[in-house]
C-alpha positions, 0 to 999 in steps of 0.5 A: 500500500502506497501511503503517499497517494492519498486522494479523497476526491478520487474516492468521492469523500469530503476532505474536510470531513475526513480531517475531523477523524484525526482531529477527534482522535488527537483531541479526545485520545492522544493528547489526553494520554488515553492512548499512546498513538494510532493510525487510521486508514480509509480506502474507497473505490480502490483509492486511499481516501484518508490516512491519519497517524498520531502519537507514539508507538513506544512511549518509553523510548519516545518513538513516533507512530509511523506508517510501517509500525508493526501492531499486535492485531489479536483477534483480527487474526480470526478472519484470516485463519477462517479464510485459510480453512475455507480455502481447504473447504473449496478443495473438497477436503472437508464439509462444514457439517463434518464432526470435529472429531473426524480430525481430532479423534480425542474429542470424540465423546466430548461432554457438556457441563451440568454441575461441579467444578474442576476437576470434578465436573458433572456432565451430560451428553450433548444433543449432537457432536461439535461440527466444523461449522460450530467452530467458525461461528463460535457456537461450539460450546468452547470458551475463553479463560478471560470471560470470568463467568463460569466454572469452565472458563475458570478451569481454562484459567487453572490449566492456562489453556491457549496461553502463549507461554514458552514451548506451548503449542496448538497440540498442547491446547487440543489435549487440554481441551479434550479433558474438559466439558463444553459450556453448552451443546454445540449449536445451542448458543453463541460464545466467544472462544478459543474456537478459532485457535482450533480452526488453526489446528484444523488448517494444520491437520488438513493441509499437512503444513504448519499454520504459519507456512500455510498462511504465508503460501496461501494468503500472505505471499500472494497478497504481498503481506510481507510484515504479517507473522506470528512473531516480529522478525529481528528486522521488525523490532525497531518498528514494533509497537509497545502495548498498553493498558490502564491502571486503577487511576485510568493512567496509561501503563505498559502492558507488553514492551516491544523490545522484550515482548511475549510475541518474540519467538512464540511457539503457540500459533494462535489462530484466534489472536496471534498475528502481528501486522501493519496497517498496509498489510491488513489493507491488502487483506481488506482489498482482497475482501472488497475484491470478492476474494481477489486482489492484484490478480491473485484469487485467494478465495471464491466470491461465492465462498466469501458470500457464504462466510459473510452471511448470518449463520445464527439460528433463525437469522437472529442477532447476537443479542438473542443468542450470545452467552457471554457479554464480551465480544469484539462487537455490539450484540444488537443488530449484528449477526455472525458468519464463518469468521466475521460479524455482519451488520444485519440491522443498522437501525437496531445497531445504532451505527451507520455501516450498511446492512451487509458490511462485515468486520471484526476487531482485536483485544488491543483495540484494533479494528476493521470493517468492509462495506461492499455497497459503499466499496469501503474499507477502514482499518484502525490500529492502536495498542490499548487493552482491553478493546472495550475501553473506548467505543472506537468502532462506533465513533469511527463509523459515524465519522467515516460515513459522514464524509461520504459525498 
């Protein structure tokens, strides 16, 4: 992505109104020290309409935010890995309704918790086995350790399920999960979870390659995403951002130092949240999505498969508000559906924000986000490094600001 060619008029957007995006972010977040820095890019009709860079990528070393800053994208990994699995589906190597235990035999006979706590659970047999579709749609019965709401997520914390400690692998996670019951019968509810980490494991089992190798050969290399990987390379460390959180007094404090990061030399290839990337790289991924699966002559996935992935797969076309089990996700619940790795806007009026019906998106724990609006031929990428993503409503504010700038 050439960040030197910014042309709002070629994208039929108001330059004056676009400037309001950066003014708002600097005035409300960067200058008061609520975030260290941020980068916002708006793409429309294959034109870079807006680019705003503010603040610092590393406060401790007083390093500025730059257009080639490397960010932890956390759950913005999920759409990439979901696309990867579906490229294998396009080759006829599995069915969405295949039981997961076809590829993970030790999961055959997984039970559902009825009572008790780890390690003494009372369980029952689920209504049906977990399907691959359930993993992609977060209807698998799995959970996350940080949900802080059930005995199952408490067990995840005790066992450190999917925690990227040195030497931990996808195989370790699979073996741990084989010993634990599910939160609910697959297909009954929606619950944000380690399901996409399991999707990454399936990519390995079905393709015969490691997840990093498959992502590079199938997505990153064809799209020219040269800065995206599971660990920053040595030559990237000088532009790797530090990550921050807020203390009890709402002061910004260091959460993960760029130069001694937990991301350096990782062995756990988290399909749910492990990638680092740049805004330019992620915009290339977005351009592929806007191109209905193709970009720069490289077809990653078919347009019909992408249509299937971005459709609402929730039962009876419900929104998340009616089927989600836990409160936390990377999206609002009202007026939002969920497909195979993406949230989708199914009712902007109920949702309360202006992205077009049929737009699709996700975000990451460090407050990064993106969305794709096929009707408006629009893609937006926002990068910062603040945990958790629920701290500020960046998505809602950016939706209002970006759509106000359409001519």
